[in-house]
N, C-alpha and C positions, 0 to 999 in steps of 0.2 A: 504494499499499500503506500503510494506518495504523498507527502505532505505537499498542498499546493502552496507555492512561494507568495509571500506578500508583496505587493506592488505599493508604489507612492503614488500620490494623486497626479504625480507629472508623467507617469509611465506612457500615457497613452500620447503624449507630445515627444517623446525620444525619437521617433521615427521621422520627425520633420527636420531635424539637425543631423549633419554628418553621416556616418555610418555606424550605428551604434551596435556594440556587443554586449549583451548581458551576462551575469554570471549569478550564481546562487552566493549571497554573502550574509550569512547568519540567518537562513530563512528568507532574505529579500532577494527578489529580482532585480537587480541594479546594474546600471551600466559601468563597465570596466573602461571602455573609452568609447569617444564618438569620432575622433580624428585620428587617432594613435598617441599613445602615453608621451612620446618625446615631445610631437608638438603642442600638446595639450600642456605639458610640464612648461615648455618655453614660453608659451602664452602667459600662464600665470606670473612666471619670472619677469617677463620684459613687458606685458601689456595688462591683459585681465582674462580671468576665466569663471564659469558660472557653474556652480556645483548644485545638484539636487542632494540635500542631506535629511530629506524628509523621514527617513527611517530612524533617525535619532529619536530619543524619549524626551517628552516635557511633562514634569510633574510641578503641580502648584500646592504649595504649603500655606495654610492660612490659620489663624488663632493667635492668641496672646502669648503662648508659650512657643512659638516657632523659633524665635532666635535662639533661646536656649536650647532647643530641641536640635536644631542643626549645628551649634556650637558642640554639642555632645557627639554627634555622628560625623563629623568631617574634621579633617586635620587642619586646614587653615581658619583664621580668625574672622568669622562671620560678622563680629561686633566692629569691625573695622569700615564695613560697608556703609555708605549713605544711599538713600533712593537714587536709583539711576545707574548704580554701578553694579559689575559684575567682578567674578573672582574665580580663578581655577582652584581647584581643591580635589581632595581624595577622600574616600570613605573606606576605612580599614576594618579588618576583623582582629580580635582581641591580640592575636599572635603578630600584628603588624603588616599581614598581607592584604593587598588591596581587593576591595570588592568591586570598586571602580574609581576612575577618575573622572571628572564631571566639571561643570561650570553651575555656580549658583548665582543668580541675579536677584537683587534686593528691588522689587517694585515700591514697596512702602513698608513700614515698621512692621506690619503683622502680616505681609503677603511676600511670599518669595518663590521663584522657579528653579528647579533644579533640572539641567540637560544632561541626560544618561546617554552612554553608548548603547547603540540599537541590540546589540546581541546579549546585553545585561538588563535591559529593561524589568522584564518579569523578575530576575533575582534580586535586583535593587529595589524595587517596590517591597517585594515580600521581606526583605531585610529591613527596610525602613518602617514598614508596618509593625514588625515583632518588636519595634522600640518606641512606637508611636504614641505619645502622653494622650490624655483625655482633652486636653485644651488645644490640640493641633489637628486640622483636618488637613488629609490628603486628597489631592483631586488630580487623576491621570488623564491630561489633555493629548496624550500624543496621537490618538487616532485622528483627532479633529484638527491638529496643528500641522502645517508643512514647513519646513524649513529650506531656504535658498541662501547659499553662501557667495557671495560676490568677491573674488580675490585678486590681489596684484596691483602693481604700482599706479594703474589708471583707476582704480576701483572708486576712488574719492571723487574723481571728476565724473564718472559716469553716474554716481549715485547723486551728486548735485544738480545733474542734468534732469533725473528722473524723480526726484522726491520734491524739486520745485522749492528748496530751503537750502541756505548756504550753511544753515546750523548743522547739517548732517556731516558736511565736510570738515567742520571743527569739532566734530566729536571725537574725544579722546579716547585712546585705548582703553578697553574694558570699562566702557560706559555705555549706556542704551539710552533710546528714546521710545516711549509708547504712545500709542493713538496717532501715529504718522498714517497719512493717506496716499497709498500708492497704488495706482491703477484700480480705484474703487474700492480697494480694501483697506481696512485698519490694521496696522501692522506694527509689531516692535522692530526697531532696528539697533543693532549692538555692532559694535567694532572689537572683534576678539580675533579669531582666524586660526587656521590649523596648517598653514603652508609656509610660513617663514616670511609671508608678505603682508602688506596692510590690506585690509578687508572689511567686509560688512557681512552681519547675518540678517535675514529677514525672516520673522516668525509671523505667519499668517494664517488665517481660515484656511481648511484643505480645499475647500471648493473655489477658491479664487486664486491659488497658486499657479495655475495655467497662465492667467492674464500677466502676472507678474514676471514668470519665467520668460515668456513670449516677448513681453514688452522690454524688459531688460535687455534680451539678446538683441532686439531690433536696434534699441537704443545706443548699445555698446558696439554695434557692428562696425562704425566707421573707426572706432578706438582698436579694433582688432579683437574684441570680446569673442570668444567660444565657449561653447559648453564643453565640460570636461567631466571625465568619470573617475572611479575609484582607483584606477591604476595611478594616474597623475597626482591625486590626492595623496596617496602613500608614498611615491617617491620625494614629493615636494616636503611633507611633514617629516621623512626619514632625513632629507639633507639639513635640516633646521633641528634635528635631534629631538623632534616632537614625539613622545611616547604612544605606542598603540596598545590597547589593553588586548590581553592574550598573547603579547610578545614581550614589550619591554615593562609590561606590567601584568599581574596575576594574583590569586590568592596565596602563592608561594614567593612572591617578590615585594619588598617593601618599598615605599616611596623613597628611603634614604639609600637602599642599593642602587635604584633607578636614578639616583642623582637629582631628586625632587625635593630635598631638604628645605630649600627656601618654602616650599607650600606646607610645610609641617611646623606649626606653631606651637612648639612644646610649653611656652610659657604663658600660654592662655587660659591655664585650668584643664580639667580631667577631659579626655575624649575617648572613644573606643579604639585601643591599639596603642595609646599613649605610652603605658608602661614599657612595652617591648620597644617601641622606637626611642625612648630616653634612654634605655640600655643600649641600643646600638649607637646612637650618639655619643654616649659617653665612652664606649669601649671599642668603637670603630666598626664598620659594616664587614662581614665575612667576605661579600662580593660586591663588585662595581661594574656599572654599564660604561663601556668604553667605546671610543671609536677603533675601528681595525683597518688596515689596508691590506689587501692581498697584493704581494710583490711579484707573484708569478701569474700566469695567464689563467684565469678562473674568475668566478662570482662566488662571494661568500654569501650562502642562502640561509634564511631562518633554519635553525636546529642543527646546523653543521657543527660537529664538534671542534673547540678549540684547544690546543696542546701547547705545552711550553717543556722543553727538553724531553719529549716523548711521554709526558704524562697529561692526562686531559684535567684542564683547569676550570672548564666552563663551555657555552656554546653561543653562536650567533644567534641574536634575536631577530635582526632586520638586516638585508644586505642586498645590494643591487649594483649596476654600475651607474654611478652618480649621473643623470642626464646633464646637469649644469657643469659639473668638473671633469666628466669622462675619466673617473678614477673608479677601481673596484673596491668599494668601501662596504662597512657592515657596522651595525651596533651589536657588541658581544657583552654578556653577562659573566665574568670571569673572578676568579680568586683576586681579591683585593691586593694581594702581594704582588701580582703580576700587572697591577693597572697603571703603573709610569710610563709616561710618554717615551716611545722608542723602544720598549721592552719588544725583544723578537718573539714571535710565537709562529704556531703551525696551526693551518685550518685544513681540516679533512674533508676531501671533496671527492666521492666515489674511490674511497678507499686508499687515496693518496694525500700523503700530507704535504700541502704548500706552504712556503714562507709568507709570513704576515707580520706586521708589527703594530704595535698600540699608536695612534693617532690621535690628534685634537678633534674634539666634536664640540659644537656643531660643526658640520663640514661646511654650511653656508650660512651668511648672516647678511640682510639685507641692509643697504645704505638708506639711511631715512630719507623720506620725501617730503616735500612741502606741500600741504593740501592746498 
């Protein structure tokens, strides 16, 4: 018996642009590419790309105990948020392993939105409900909400063209505005991103997503805006060392091992996983996520074993030939004692150990652009 794949509200429009190729991504029928990963990757690095990320989950939390509840569930300090601000954070198990990495949006004092990874929606909601106090209400709005991401150095100029307000171009990183009118829909627009480039996210009612998608593609055509799939989204986030749940993060990998200590505020008071993370902070992590470069012909892929002096010390979490740098690069979770830059390693590919070394990551950092 085959389970039918879920589809986003934009699925019927894929055929109108490029030559879309869809795959099963965590139970969703999603485009891996429209024009080719290399072309889409370059568009986002140099101009702009449009992504359908409506498979992501959106959950609203309301009630007077909401801030205290999220403070207990998440690693970052929710009390630092003002209305209209967003924050990257993680949700951990008591052993410090990660339930999910996510975004939290403070709409107002007693109303917050969490944005969850698609493959984790059910698991996350179950975990949150297990700890939900009586004075907090959870409302899963994932099915009625579509999410479109506009990314790239020209994103701000395209957005100000269509939103009819200069205020959006001035929107600071990790802030958002509500009640924006866009192609007849009332939307939330934020400025976060998952590509290493500038960009915006548009949260809109599912039934109005098509008009926004088509409108943006038409408005940005003269700027070189094209639709992009999951393939380019993965290579873009990889170059910027942005983690993917299930690869750089999991129930067995802590935020500190993944190099995300900045988003773990041990001084904010108690939260789930704090004890283990405080111990790791004090005594050092056993493993570290590092950049690696293959020095011989080959590409380091996810789960390839990493060796040092003939002994396995970890494995590759993500790897590819970097479309921007044309180098065979990977991220690898390895023993902390081997994480120093320049450390010689071997990566096993099809039974053969090839020379590699620890290199600096992120592999790519954008130059700031003036809006």
